N, C-alpha and C positions, 0 to 999 in steps of 0.2 A: 504494500500500500505507500502511496505516496504521502510524503511527511505533511499534515495538515498546518497550513499556515493562517495566520488572522485574514488574510485578503481573501482566500479560499472560504473560510468560515462565513466571512460577513457577507460575501457575494451570494453564497447559499442560503443564509439567514435571510437577508434581505429579498429575494426573490419570493419565498414563502410569507415573509411579513407583508410584502406588498399585495400578494395574491389574497390574503386573507382580510387585508383592510378594505381592497376594493369590492369584495364581498359584503362589506358593511360590518364587520366585527370590529370591536374595540381595541385600542392600542395594546392594551396588558394582555389580552387574550392572544392577539396576533402574535405579539413577541414570544409568548410561552409555547405556543404551536410551532413556531418556526425553529424555537430551540430544541423543542423535542424532536422534530424531524432531524435536527442538525446531530443529535445525540444517536438517533437510529443509524444515520449513513456513516456518520464518523466514528461512533463509540464516545459513549459519555467520558472517559478519562481522557481522551484527546481534545475533545471540546473543553473540558474543564482545564487542561493544561494551558491550551492556547489562551483561554480567559485569563487564567491566572497570570501568566508571563508576558501580557500585552499592555505596555504603557499607552496611554492615549486611545483606550479602547472605545469610551464613550464617544469622543469626537469622530472616530474613524467610522463608527458604526452609524452615527447619524448622518454623516456625509455620503455614505453610500446608500443609505435608505433613501434620502432626499434627491439623489441621483436618479435611482431606480423608481421611485414612485413620489414626485414631489405634490406637497399638498396632501400627505396621508398621515403626515405626523401632528 
């Protein structure tokens, strides 16, 4: 398996986040569903490792979400 990186994780999560937001789900539920799908795909320990070891995670996550689905935050 390819090493999971912050960029890969955030792009994957943002796609699912945007999809659920566009279907009318609220922000928190959309984030949690996208996170759970990332756990399914990459494994919980890999996802937690990337989150734990990534400075500036919040800013990067917001930037990717805004670029993929502006107006959904």
